[in-house]
C-alpha positions in Angstrom: -8.9 -16.1 -31.6 -6.7 -17.8 -34.3 -9.3 -17.4 -36.9 -7.2 -14.8 -38.5 -9.0 -12.0 -36.6 -6.8 -8.8 -36.3 -5.7 -8.1 -32.4 -5.6 -5.2 -30.2 -3.6 -4.4 -27.2 -6.1 -3.1 -24.5 -3.6 -3.0 -21.7 0.1 -3.1 -20.9 1.1 -3.6 -17.5 2.8 -6.3 -15.3 2.0 -10.1 -15.5 -0.2 -10.1 -12.3 -2.1 -7.1 -13.8 -2.9 -8.7 -17.0 -3.6 -12.1 -15.9 -6.1 -10.2 -13.6 -7.9 -8.9 -16.5 -7.2 -11.6 -18.9 -9.7 -13.8 -16.2 -12.1 -11.3 -16.0 -12.5 -10.7 -19.6 -12.8 -14.4 -20.3 -15.7 -14.3 -17.5 -17.5 -11.7 -19.3 -17.0 -13.8 -22.7 -13.9 -11.8 -24.0 -10.9 -14.2 -25.6 -7.7 -12.8 -25.0 -4.1 -13.3 -25.3 -1.1 -12.5 -23.4 2.1 -10.8 -25.3 5.0 -11.3 -22.6 8.3 -10.0 -24.4 10.1 -9.7 -21.1 10.1 -13.7 -20.9 10.6 -14.3 -24.6 13.2 -11.7 -24.6 15.3 -13.4 -21.4 14.7 -17.1 -23.1 16.9 -16.0 -26.1 19.2 -13.6 -23.9 18.1 -10.1 -25.1 16.0 -9.2 -22.0 12.9 -6.7 -21.9 10.7 -4.9 -19.8 9.1 -6.9 -16.9 6.3 -4.5 -16.7 5.3 -4.5 -20.4 3.1 -7.6 -20.8 0.3 -6.9 -23.4 -3.1 -8.0 -23.3 -4.5 -8.6 -26.5 -8.4 -9.1 -27.8 -9.8 -9.3 -31.2 -10.6 -6.0 -32.7 -14.4 -6.4 -32.6 -13.9 -7.0 -28.9 -11.6 -4.2 -28.0 -14.0 -1.5 -26.9 -16.3 -3.7 -24.9 -12.7 -5.0 -23.1 -11.5 -1.5 -22.6 -14.7 -0.5 -20.9 -14.7 -3.4 -18.6 -11.0 -2.8 -17.6 -12.1 0.6 -16.9 -14.8 -0.8 -14.7 -12.5 -2.9 -12.9 -9.7 -0.2 -12.3 -12.8 1.7 -10.7 -13.1 -0.8 -8.0 
């Protein structure tokens, strides 16, 4: 995911939810990254919103990732 690919946010939620979806996406062969502004903001003292962790995937995997997350949410 560091090969210059553009990233797309496919889910925003708590760290627990995002970590769960990240693991499921990786099982499906979709690489992903977490963007946690809350933890980053806490470190530098500016705070943030704890339930706004972003799950990012490469643009070309975004649709597949969204469909996978939708299926998981139905379970």
